[in-house]
N, C-alpha and C positions, 0 to 999 in steps of 0.2 A: 444437573443440567446435562442433557445428552448432546453428543456431537456426532457428526458423520465423518467417515474416513476420507472424504474428498474435500476437507477443509484444512487450511493452514492456520496456525495459531501462534500468538505471541502475547507476552505480558506487557502491560503499559501502566505507568504510575500516573495518577491524576495530580497535576500540578496546580490547576486552578479551575474553578467553576464560575461562569458568569451568570448574569440575571436571566438570560434566555435559555439556560440549561446547556450551553455549549461547554465542552470540556477541553482543557489544554492538557495534552498527554505527552509523556516522555516514554519511549520504548525502553523497557528494562531488560538488562541481561541477567539480573538476579531473579530467581524464581521464589515464590512464596513457599512456606513450609509444606503446604498441601501437595506440592509437586512430587515429593518423595513418597507420599502416601496414596497418590492417585485421587486426590479429593475433588478434582475438577470434572471427573467423569470421562477423562481421556486417558485413563491409566494404561490401556493397551497400546495407545497410539503415541504417547508422549506429546509434548507441546508443539513439536514440529516448528520450532523457531528457526526457520531457514530463510527462504526467499522473502517471505512476508515480513519477517523481522528486519532483514537487511533493507528492504524497501522503505519501511517506516523509520529505520534508524538514520537514514540520510538527512531527514529533517531534524533540526534541533528541538523543535516542539511541534506537535501535531494538534491542530484545533479541529475538533469534530463535534457534530451534533448527533449523538447516538440515541437510539430508542431504548431507554432504560426505564423500567417500571419503578425501580427503587431509587432512593436518594443516594447520591454519591458525594463523598467528601474528599477534600484535599488529602493526599497521602494514601488513599485506597488504591489497590492494585487490581486492574481489570484484565481478564483473559479475553483478548480480541480474536475473532476468527473471520476468515474470508474464504469463500469457496475457491477451490483450486482452478476451476474454469474461469472465474472472474479474474484471478491473478494472471492466468495465462493470456486472457484477452487484453488486460492492461499491459502486460509485457510486450505482446505483439504490436499493440498500438504505439507504445513508447519506443520500441527498438526496430520492429519489422517494417512499419510504414515509412519512417524516415530513411531507412536503408534502401527500400525499394524506390522511393522518390529520388534519392541521390543517384542510384544506378540508372534509373530511367532518364533523369535529367542529363546525366553525363553521356548517355548513349545518343540522345537527341542533339546535344551540343557538339558531340564528336562528328555526327553526320553533317551538321550545318556549318560549323566553324572550326573544325579540327580540335587541337588540344586546348586552346584558350576558350573555345566555346564549351568544351566538356567541363572545364573548371567553372565557368560562369553559370551555365545552365544547371550543373550539378549542385553548386552552392545555393542558387536560387531555389531549386526544388527542395533541397534539404531544409532551408529556412522556412519556406512556405509550408512544408509538412508539419514542422514544429508549431507554427502559428495556428494551423488548422486543428491540430490535436488539442492545443490549448483552448480553442473555442468550443470544442465538443463538450457536451454535458453528459459525462459518463458516471453512472452511479457505482461507486466502489466503496461504499460505507461498510466497514466491518461490523459484525454483530458482537455483542457482549455475551460470552458464554458463562463467565463466573466473576464474582467480585470477592476479593479478599479484603476485609475491613481492616483499617488501621487500628491497632490496639493502643489504648492510652494507658 
């Protein structure tokens, strides 16, 4: 399976598969044996388990509906990839927008009501931005680049 250089990748272990095909995944710090041999097709790039892995690692378990042609079983290890531009957009939405809202709210509050207004308007703008980001429907589903089957 080929990959492009503008993708970030990480390994995840399948913990459960439900009836609708949704997978419960846990991000793995251990790499399958094929990592040392370059078996995933990313031999020159490495797995790049950096920001993407840290982002996914924050959740105890990740439930995703992934487009996979093959059947996946519990214990299989998947190589997930996400484009670097999508990861950058998600990061800007998660961190940049709330920061801008906080600063803008504080500036407006300072103009209207001095320090207390800056605190109130800044806090309200920050909470509002988190709420709005939660309501946005952003597609950030990673793709499956490789599947390492559980050996019995």
